[in-house]
N, C-alpha and C positions, 0 to 999 in steps of 0.2 A: 243457493242461499248464501249471502255474504254475512258471515258471523260478525264481521267488523261493524255492521250496521246495527247490531243489537245493543240497546242502551244499558249495558251492564254498569252498575255503579258500585265500585268497591267500598265506598264509605257506607252506603246503605246496606250492603251485604254484611259488612263488619258489625253493624248494629244488630242485624238479625242473628248473626252467628254468636254474638255475645250471650244470648239466652241459652244457646246450646252448650257453650263452654262453661257457663256458670251453673249448669245442671250437672254436677259431678256424677260420673257413672262408672265406677270401678267394676271390673268383671265379676269379682266375687260377691258383690252386693246386688243381688237380683232386684231388690226393691228400687235401688238407685238407678239401675239400668232401665227398669220399667218406667220410671219417671221420665227418663230421656226418650224412651219410645213413645210415651204419651205426647211429648212436645213435637217430635218428628211426625208422628201419625197425624196430628192435627194439621200441621203445615202441609202435609201431602194431600189431605182432603181439601183444604183451601185451594191448593194448586190444581184441583180437578181430578185427583186420583180416587180410585176405589181401593180401600185398604182392608187387609185381613190381618188380624192379630194372631200370631202363632204362639201357643203357650210354650214357655221354657221348660226344660227338663234338666235332670242331673244337678239341680240347685242353681242353675243359671237363669238369666232373664229371658223375657219374651223376644220374639222377632216380629218385624213388620214387613209385610209384602204389599206393594202398591202397584196397581195396574192403571195405565192412563188410557183414555178413550181412543179407539182406533177403528177404522172401517173393517179391518181384517184382524180381529184380536186373536184368532187361533193360529195365525201364521207364526212360525218360529221367528222371534224378534231379537231385541236387544235387552240384555240383563245388565243393569247398572247396580253394582253391589258394594256395600261397605259395612263396616262394623261401628257400633256406637258405644261399645265398651272401651275403657281406657285402663292404663296401668296405674294411674294415680289414685291413691286411697282417698276416701272422704276426708275433707279438711285440708286438702292440698291448696285450695283457694286461699288459705291463710298465708302460705309462703309463696305461692305462684298465682297471685290474683290476676284477673283479666286486666291488662293495661296496654296502652298504646303510646309508642314513642316514634315519631316520624313514620317510616314505612314498615315498622315492625309492630306486631301485636302478640302478646303473651297470654298463656292460659293453659290449664291442664286439658290435653286432648285436642287443642286447637289445630295442631298439625296432623296428628295421628289419632283419628282422621276425620274429626268433625268438620274441619274446613273443607275438605274434599267432598264430603257428603252434602254439605250445604251448597257448595257451588254447583253440584250436579242437579239438585232440586231447583236452584235458581236458573240453570240452563233450560230446564223443562218449562219453568214459568215464562222465561223470555220467549221461547219458541211459541208457546200458546198465545201470549200477548201479541206477538207479531203475526199471528195467523199462519205460522209455518207448520205444516203437518209432517211428521216424521214418516218416512217410507215404510218403516217397520214398527210394529207395536213395541212399546217400552214398558219394562217392569223394573221397579226398584225393590231391592231386598236389603233391609237393615238387620244385621245380626248382633248377637249379644256376647260372644265368647271368643272372638278371634285372638285376643291377646294371650290366651292360654292354649292356643292350638286348635280351637274350634271343636272340642270333643263332643259337644251336644248338637252342633249344627252342621257337621260335615255332610250328613245324609241329606239334609234339607238343601244345602248349597249344591250338591251334585245333582239332586233330582231337578232342581230349578234350572241349572245350567243345561241339562240334557234337553230341556224343552225350548232352548233358545239357540239362535244362530251365532250371536256374538256375546261376549262378556266384557264390560268396561268397569275398571276398578279405580276409583279416585283416591288410592293411597297417595302419600306425599310424593311430589316430584323428586327425582334424584338430585344430588348436590349441584350438578351442572344443568339442571332443568330438564333432563332427559326422562324418558318413560321406560317402563319395564316390559321386556318381551320374554323373560324367563326368570325363574328363581331357584335358589339352591334347595337341596333336600334338607330337612330338619327332623331330628328325633329328640324326644324328651325322655328322661329317665328319673325314676324315684329310687333313692337309696335309703337303707336303714342299717345302722350298726347297733348291735345289742351286746352290752357288756355285763359285768358282774358288779352288783351294788355293794357298797360298804360305807361306813362313816368316814368322811374325808379327813376328819381331825384325829379320831381315836384309832381307826383301823384302815388307814389309807392303803397299805400294802396288800390288803386282802381284796381290794377292788380292781376291776379292769374297766377303764373309762371308755364308754362309747364315743365320747367327744374326741378323745385322743385317737381312737381308731379312725374316726371320720376325718380328722385333720390329716392323718397319713394319706388317706384315700384322695382327699382333695388335691394334694400335691401330685400324687401318682396319676390321677385322671387328667389334670390340666397339663401335665408333662407329656401326655399322649398326643397333644396338638401338633399337627403338621400343616403344611400348605394345602394339603388335599382334604383334611378333615380336622375341624376344631372342636374343642371340648371346654365348656365353661360351667363351673358350679355357681349357681346363682341364688340358691335358697338353702339355709341351714337352720334347723331347730334342734335344740338339745338342752337338757338340764332343767331343773326346777328349783333345787336348793343348792346353794354353794357348799354346804357342809355334807353333801351326798356325792359319792362317786357316781357319775351319770350312767344309767342303765340303757337308755334309748337316745339315739341321735339320728335324725333323718335329714335328707337333703334332696335337691333336685338339680339335674344336669341338663344342659342343652348342647347338642352336637349338630354341626352343620357341615355340609359338603357340597361341592359343585356337581358331583356326579353321584348317581345312585349307588354304583358299586363301591365308591369310597365310603359312603354313609353305611352301607351294609357291613363293611369291614369294621367301621367304628362301633356299630351296634354289637357285633360279635365280640369285640374287645371289651366293651362295657359289661356285657352279660357274663363274660369269663372272669371278672374280678372276684377275688376271694379274700377272706379275712386273713390278717397277718399272723394270727396264732389260733390254736384250737380252743383257746379260752374265750374267744370273742366270735360273734357271728356277724357276717356282713352280706347283705342281700341287695341285688339290683333288679328292678323290674322295669319293663319298658312302658313308657307312656305314649302319648299321641305322637303321630308322625305326619309330616307333610312330605309328599313325594316330590322328587325333582320335577321341575317344569322347564323343559328345554325349548328354545326358540324353534318354531315350526314355520314352514312356508305360509300357511294360512294366517298365523299370528303376525308374521312379518308383513304380509299384505295389509293387515289391519293397521300396522304401524305406518305403512306408506301413506294410507289415507290421512292419518293424524299428522304426519310430517308435512303433507301438502297443505292441510288446513292451517297448521302453525306457520308455515311460510307465508301464507296469505295474510296472517295476522302480524307478521313482522318478527317472528322469532324462530329458533331452530331447536329441534328436540332430537337427542341421540337415543338409539335403542340400546338396551343393556340388560344383561342378567344381573340379578341382585341378590346379595345376602339378606337375611331377614325374611321370614316367611310372610305370606298373606294367603287369603283364600283363593287367590289366583293360582297357587300351587295345585289346588284340587281341579279347578276348571281347565287350566292349561294342560295338566297331565291327562285329563279326559280327552283331549284333542279338540275341545271347543275353542275357536279363535278368541284369544283373551289379550287385552291390553291393559296394563297396570301402571301405576305411577302417574295417573292423570289428574291428581289432586293439586293442592296448593304448594307453592314453594316456601321453604323455610328451613329451620334447623332445630336441633336440640330435642328431637322426639325421645320420649321416655325419661326426660330429665327435667330439672327445675328451671331450665332455660328454654323450654319448648316454646317456639314462636313461629309465626308466619310472616311472609312479606305481603303486606296488605294489598298492593296493586295486583298481585297474582290472583286474587279472588276474581278479578274482572277478566284479565287476559286468558287465564286458564279456564275460567268459566265459558268464555267464548269458544275455546278449543273443544270443550265438552259439548257445547251446543252444536258446533259444526259437525262433530262426529255423530251425534244423535240424528241430525238432519240428513247427513250424507249416506249413511250405511243403508244398503239395500240387499 
């Protein structure tokens, strides 16, 4: 099958994608995520899939699992997997509205990763319209909590991956257009400092500020960063009244390492942190972890298929390990051949400059279609 012959239309795809982008779906708003799942679920049914709605848990939104008709539906096949939650809170459309200028289009979640999910669905539509049967059955899984480490969906992801021969993940393309054959290990931590309250105006000296203790720890933690293992404090909550010495301050830390042993040392260092005095308490607890996913021969063989298809389409893709986690960490670490970074090209993920290159909807959609048709 020559993917070049499929009539992908980037302009028409962008029109369809706009509805997805304008349905804001921040991870922590289960109702908003479920509205996005409604839209995606309907599109999957129209495309010929049978869908199952999997109830969310732990306060997160639902997931959608879609299976497409195939003569051998029980043979281990291809799992195309992506998340529909985003980091952008409700109301981001006010400051980051969907807009188009030349070959760029902006919007919350358009790059990470609604654009990639949409082009995967379009790839399946195009194959069906062309009468091209995939050699293996295809399942799509849309999840709801990837941006916070997939605490409620890891078991679902791993169970689904175990039933499949390959996993394709349309997370954004790398900066050079490459794809992902491995990802670094990631750990999250929760911190809490507990101080001694007092009136900040009348009895300041009697208090011990939890915010002050947390400020010390932020510097100490981020100074632990090396080339092998990084530490970043990304969330802080503390205080309610400015005239009270703060009793409680909490925070969240992300640590990332290329090798599991380096992350393990980082985890040990975080858990060993102690308060700077006996008058204050400081506690670190471990949150969700993504295991290191190292490039494997089976994964690289999957890359070679993609490389060949891309060459036929007139572009080149590099293989690379990547910082920043994805659900590919789980499937890759399981040993299921996984190829990630198959989504749209663009930049600014997780920022108010998040955008895609519009033409990549078509040429990377063709790459996805070629992969779905070629794998056996």
